[in-house]
MARLO-611735 format. One record per residue (C-alpha): residue number from 1; residue in one letter; y, z, x. Coordinates in steps of 0.25 Angstrom, whole numbers, plus 2048, in hexadecimal, padded with zeros to 3 digits. Each point is the difference from the previous one (the first is absolute). Layout:
<recs>
+-----+---------+-----+-----+-----+
| num | residuo |  yy |  zz |  xx |
+-----+---------+-----+-----+-----+
| NUM |       A |   Y |   Z |   X |
...
+-----+---------+-----+-----+-----+
</recs>
This chain:
<recs>
+-----+---------+-----+-----+-----+
| num | residuo |  yy |  zz |  xx |
+-----+---------+-----+-----+-----+
|   1 |       M | F38 | 625 | 3E7 |
|   2 |       A | 7F3 | 7FB | 7FB |
|   3 |       T | 7F6 | 809 | 7F9 |
|   4 |       E | 7F1 | 7FF | 801 |
|   5 |       D | 800 | 7FA | 7F2 |
|   6 |       E | 809 | 7F4 | 804 |
|   7 |       T | 7F9 | 7F6 | 808 |
|   8 |       P | 806 | 7F4 | 806 |
|   9 |       A | 7FD | 7F3 | 7F8 |
|  10 |       D | 7F5 | 7F8 | 806 |
|  11 |       P | 803 | 7F1 | 803 |
|  12 |       P | 7F8 | 7F6 | 7F7 |
|  13 |       K | 7F3 | 7FD | 808 |
|  14 |       G | 7FE | 7F1 | 803 |
|  15 |       G | 80F | 7FC | 7FE |
|  16 |       M | 801 | 7F8 | 80D |
|  17 |       L | 7F3 | 7F9 | 7FF |
|  18 |       R | 803 | 7FC | 7F1 |
|  19 |       T | 80D | 7FA | 805 |
|  20 |       L | 7FA | 7F8 | 80B |
|  21 |       I | 7F5 | 7FA | 7F7 |
|  22 |       V | 80B | 7FC | 7F5 |
|  23 |       G | 808 | 7FA | 80B |
|  24 |       A | 7F4 | 7F8 | 806 |
|  25 |       V | 7FD | 7FB | 7F2 |
|  26 |       F | 80E | 7FB | 7FD |
|  27 |       L | 801 | 7FA | 80E |
|  28 |       G | 7F3 | 7F8 | 7FD |
|  29 |       V | 804 | 7FB | 7F3 |
|  30 |       G | 80E | 7FC | 805 |
|  31 |       A | 7F9 | 7F8 | 80C |
|  32 |       G | 7F7 | 7F9 | 7F6 |
|  33 |       G | 80B | 7FD | 7F7 |
|  34 |       A | 809 | 7FA | 80B |
|  35 |       T | 7F4 | 7F8 | 805 |
|  36 |       L | 7FF | 7FA | 7F2 |
|  37 |       L | 80E | 7FE | 7FE |
|  38 |       L | 803 | 7FA | 80D |
|  39 |       P | 7F5 | 7F6 | 804 |
|  40 |       S | 808 | 7FC | 80C |
|  41 |       L | 7FD | 80D | 807 |
|  42 |       S | 7F1 | 7FE | 7FE |
|  43 |       A | 7FF | 7F2 | 804 |
|  44 |       K | 7F8 | 7FC | 80C |
|  45 |       P | 808 | 7FC | 80C |
|  46 |       S | 7FA | 7F2 | 800 |
|  47 |       E | 804 | 7FE | 7F2 |
|  48 |       A | 80E | 803 | 801 |
|  49 |       A | 808 | 7F9 | 80B |
|  50 |       A | 80D | 806 | 805 |
|  51 |       P | 80C | 7F9 | 7FB |
|  52 |       D | 806 | 801 | 80E |
|  53 |       E | 7F5 | 7F7 | 806 |
|  54 |       P | 803 | 7F2 | 802 |
|  55 |       G | 7F4 | 7FB | 7F9 |
|  56 |       A | 802 | 808 | 7F4 |
|  57 |       E | 804 | 7F8 | 7F3 |
|  58 |       K | 802 | 804 | 7F2 |
|  59 |       T | 7F5 | 7F8 | 7F9 |
|  60 |       D | 805 | 803 | 7F2 |
|  61 |       E | 80D | 7F9 | 802 |
|  62 |       K | 7FA | 7F5 | 807 |
|  63 |       E | 7F5 | 7FE | 7F5 |
|  64 |       K | 80B | 800 | 7F6 |
|  65 |       S | 809 | 7F6 | 807 |
|  66 |       D | 7F3 | 7F7 | 802 |
|  67 |       K | 7FD | 800 | 7F1 |
|  68 |       K | 80E | 7FB | 7FD |
|  69 |       K | 800 | 7F4 | 809 |
|  70 |       P | 7F7 | 7F4 | 7FD |
|  71 |       K | 7F4 | 7FF | 809 |
|  72 |       K | 7FE | 7F2 | 807 |
|  73 |       S | 7F1 | 7FD | 802 |
|  74 |       K | 7F7 | 7F4 | 802 |
|  75 |       G | 7F8 | 802 | 7F3 |
|  76 |       K | 7F9 | 7F7 | 7F6 |
|  77 |       G | 80D | 7FA | 7FB |
|  78 |       K | 800 | 7F1 | 7FC |
|  79 |       G | 807 | 7FB | 80C |
|  80 |       K | 7FC | 803 | 80F |
|  81 |       G | 80D | 808 | 802 |
|  82 |       A | 802 | 80F | 7FF |
|  83 |       S | 800 | 806 | 7F3 |
|  84 |       T | 808 | 80B | 7FA |
|  85 |       I | 7F9 | 80D | 7FB |
|  86 |       L | 809 | 809 | 7F7 |
|  87 |       D | 7FB | 80E | 7FE |
|  88 |       L | 805 | 806 | 7F3 |
|  89 |       N | 801 | 80F | 7FD |
|  90 |       P | 7F6 | 806 | 7F7 |
|  91 |       M | 802 | 7FE | 7F1 |
|  92 |       V | 7FB | 809 | 7F5 |
|  93 |       V | 7FF | 7F8 | 7F3 |
|  94 |       S | 7FD | 805 | 7F2 |
|  95 |       L | 7F5 | 7F9 | 7F9 |
|  96 |       Y | 804 | 804 | 7F2 |
|  97 |       R | 7FB | 7FA | 7F3 |
|  98 |       E | 804 | 801 | 7F2 |
|  99 |       G | 7FA | 80C | 7F9 |
| 100 |       M | 7FD | 808 | 80D |
| 101 |       K | 803 | 80F | 801 |
| 102 |       P | 80A | 802 | 80B |
| 103 |       S | 7F6 | 80A | 807 |
| 104 |       A | 7F5 | 7F5 | 800 |
| 105 |       V | 809 | 7F5 | 806 |
| 106 |       P | 7F9 | 7FA | 80D |
| 107 |       R | 809 | 7FE | 80C |
| 108 |       M | 7FE | 7F7 | 80C |
| 109 |       R | 804 | 802 | 80E |
| 110 |       L | 801 | 7F3 | 808 |
| 111 |       S | 804 | 7FC | 80E |
| 112 |       V | 801 | 7F1 | 803 |
| 113 |       S | 803 | 7F7 | 80C |
| 114 |       V | 804 | 7F2 | 7FD |
| 115 |       D | 7FE | 7F4 | 80A |
| 116 |       T | 80B | 7F7 | 7FC |
| 117 |       G | 7FA | 7F5 | 809 |
| 118 |       E | 80B | 7F8 | 807 |
| 119 |       A | 809 | 802 | 7F4 |
| 120 |       G | 80E | 806 | 804 |
| 121 |       I | 803 | 80D | 7FA |
| 122 |       G | 80E | 803 | 7FB |
| 123 |       D | 808 | 80C | 7FC |
| 124 |       G | 7F9 | 808 | 7F4 |
| 125 |       T | 7F2 | 7FA | 802 |
| 126 |       R | 7FA | 80E | 800 |
| 127 |       Q | 807 | 804 | 7F4 |
| 128 |       R | 7FC | 7F3 | 7F9 |
| 129 |       L | 7F2 | 802 | 804 |
| 130 |       R | 7FF | 80E | 7FB |
| 131 |       H | 806 | 7FC | 7F3 |
| 132 |       A | 7F6 | 7F5 | 7FE |
| 133 |       F | 7F4 | 809 | 804 |
| 134 |       I | 804 | 80B | 7F7 |
| 135 |       G | 801 | 7F6 | 7F4 |
| 136 |       A | 7F2 | 7FA | 804 |
| 137 |       V | 7F9 | 80E | 801 |
| 138 |       Q | 806 | 804 | 7F3 |
| 139 |       S | 7FA | 7F4 | 7F9 |
| 140 |       L | 7F2 | 804 | 805 |
| 141 |       D | 7F7 | 80A | 7F9 |
| 142 |       A | 7FB | 80C | 808 |
| 143 |       T | 7F1 | 7FD | 7FB |
| 144 |       S | 801 | 7F2 | 806 |
| 145 |       L | 803 | 805 | 80E |
| 146 |       R | 7F3 | 807 | 802 |
| 147 |       G | 7F6 | 7FB | 80A |
| 148 |       P | 801 | 7F5 | 80A |
| 149 |       E | 804 | 7F6 | 7F5 |
| 150 |       G | 80C | 809 | 7FD |
| 151 |       L | 805 | 7FF | 80E |
| 152 |       D | 7FF | 7F1 | 800 |
| 153 |       R | 807 | 7FF | 7F2 |
| 154 |       L | 80B | 809 | 806 |
| 155 |       T | 801 | 7F7 | 80C |
| 156 |       Q | 801 | 7F3 | 7F8 |
| 157 |       A | 80B | 806 | 7F7 |
| 158 |       L | 808 | 805 | 80C |
| 159 |       R | 7FF | 7F3 | 807 |
| 160 |       Q | 805 | 7F9 | 7F4 |
| 161 |       A | 80B | 809 | 7FE |
| 162 |       A | 804 | 7FE | 80E |
| 163 |       N | 800 | 7F1 | 7FF |
| 164 |       D | 808 | 801 | 7F4 |
| 165 |       A | 80A | 80A | 806 |
| 166 |       L | 802 | 7F8 | 80D |
| 167 |       G | 7FF | 7F2 | 7FA |
| 168 |       V | 7F6 | 7FC | 80B |
| 169 |       E | 7F1 | 803 | 802 |
| 170 |       V | 7FE | 80C | 808 |
| 171 |       A | 7F4 | 7FF | 80B |
| 172 |       E | 7FA | 80E | 7FC |
| 173 |       V | 802 | 80D | 7F8 |
| 174 |       Y | 7F9 | 80C | 807 |
| 175 |       I | 7FE | 80C | 7F8 |
| 176 |       T | 800 | 80C | 80A |
| 177 |       E | 7FF | 80B | 7F6 |
| 178 |       F | 7FB | 800 | 7F1 |
| 179 |       I | 7FE | 80D | 7F8 |
| 180 |       V | 7FF | 801 | 7F1 |
| 181 |       L | 804 | 80E | 7FC |
+-----+---------+-----+-----+-----+
</recs>
């Protein structure tokens, strides 16, 4: 039997409230983390089309396949016929010069499209153009590429490199991205 000196242990006060608060904090943090990690859950219905809908397309795959196929257009080519525009993948080229510290070497990110005019394109055309363009860019100095004159100088160097690589005169070289890092 219990004596008067012994009292039953009192349960800790606020235990249930503390558990609820800690649980709510964990639930909030988990929901916020899930929103950041799974952006498709937070997308607006107008932005994300359901894959079962007949009008829904995978645009990434379509864009990738479009870049690989030459585009036919009626451009400023030399003849009146359709010209072929080749979109090349972005290139990063080192502009290293003798005596530069490796940490100070400027690099250039470059995306180019080439209007070949009515010249037929064969296998390996993109690879020949990329090789020629990388060589042409490496021959330039980073300081000579500054300002509007630098863009003109780069365009002329790329056009000459394309003419040499293909063996015919190309209609136009379009620089679609040009960043010196």
